[in-house]
C-alpha positions, 0 to 999 in steps of 0.5 A: 499456503507456506506460513513462513510464517481531511473531510472529503479530500477524496471527491472529484472527477478524474479524467484520462483515456478518455474515461471518467472515473468516479471516486467517492467519499469512502464514508458515502460509498456503497457498503454492499460493492466491494471497495479500494478505499485509498487511505494514503496516496503519497509516495514515501517516505517524504511528508506532503500535506495533501497526501497520507503515507501509503495505506489501502483498506479493502472492504466488502460486506462482512469483512475488510482487510487492511494493506499496508499502514503508513503514518497516521493510518489509525486516523485515515482509517476513521476518516474513511468511516472503518471502525479501527476497532473492527479491524482483524487483518493487516497484509503488509507488502514490503518493510519500508517505513513509509508502508509500516511507519503507522503500525505502532501507534495503530497496535498501541491504541488498540492496546489501550482500547482494548481491541481484539486480536488483529492478525498481521501478514507480511513478507519474512522480516514481519515477525522480528519487526512485529516483536519490536513494536510489541517490546516496545509497548510493555511500558503501557503493561504499567501505565495503562490499565483498563479500570481501576483493580483490571488485570495487567495485559500483554501487549504480544496477546492482541497480535498475531503474525503470519509470514509469506512470501514469492508464491505463496497463497493464503486465505485472509478474511475468507478471501483468498490472496495469491503474492509474488515478489517483485522488483522493488528491492536492490539488485545486484551486488547491493541485493539483499537475501531474497529469501530474507527480504522480499517486496510483495505484490498481492491479488485479492479476490474478493466477492465478485471483484479481483483486485492486485495491489502492485505495491511498491515495484518496477516493471516485472512479467509476474506483476503483469502474471498475477494481475492477468484480467483483474478487475481492479489494478491498484498501481504505484507510480513514479515520474522518473525525471522528476525524481532525478530533478529532486536530487539535482536540487538537494545534489547540485555538485553530485557527477553526472554519472550519479543522476543517470545512475539514480535514474536508471534505479528509479525505472528499475525499482519503480513504476513510471507513468508509461510502465504503470500504463504498460503493466494495466494493458498488457495485463488485460484489467479493467481498470487501473487506479493510481497511488503511491503518487510520486508526481508533483502537482505541476507534472500531472497534467503530463505524468496522465499523458504519459500513462494513456500512452501505453494504457487504452482504458479507465484510470484515475489518480487516486486520491485520499479518502476516496473510493473505487 
């Protein structure tokens, strides 16, 4: 590797593509089988009463890795039966508020509990972001001693950062991880420097199970290759027409060209139901779990039907705190 460096809402039956996937409560699932626990499944940064912000826990016997840390992730971990004190590794797919909004709270609460150090892996810019969070924790040095007379502690001592990016391979908790940069960020003249800003898709080779997380991405040949033959594809999804309809409601006087440009942007940087299905089919994955769900409840039936037009395998629209 180049180190550039709720309760039981998840219980239910999801019917799609003629196949039943049965997600179970993350706390009740067997610890012997590697699990994908969808802690937060909302397409951010919008708040939602039923879904938390994006975060996924990969858990297996002897290890766990948190992928992304949306707002409220510390409590979601606890609800999933995962002890945040035992968390040693966090991987960030990209630096958008909905994917990192809970990171400060997680770090600060760990600091007050004197938890063991944690390593944060992320794309370029992660170190600068975490440095800012650590700096914001400095008042806790004086206000949060563990016991009377206990020595003051530097918050930086409990956090390590490893930056990685497109094409890198690394080992996290003994698990091989591969990363590719995807198509989520702006393109053309508006594109950020690709060296400084990368949105990553990730492949984890868990014990006996390969898991690919698209993160936020649009259609991408690199992501398709990364997902080739994976046991489970955890894909984001966005209802393009629904997103445009929301824009129309908030900007009724905008010209038609604005909405056309917005839809083209969404189509390039996010996976529609059809494109998510197409990705799974082209990659030949064994099953797909859809998260980061940008689909209104009233349009969910249509979204499921659209997925199955291009994907013929088992699929679930994830719920918070479900394990797959």
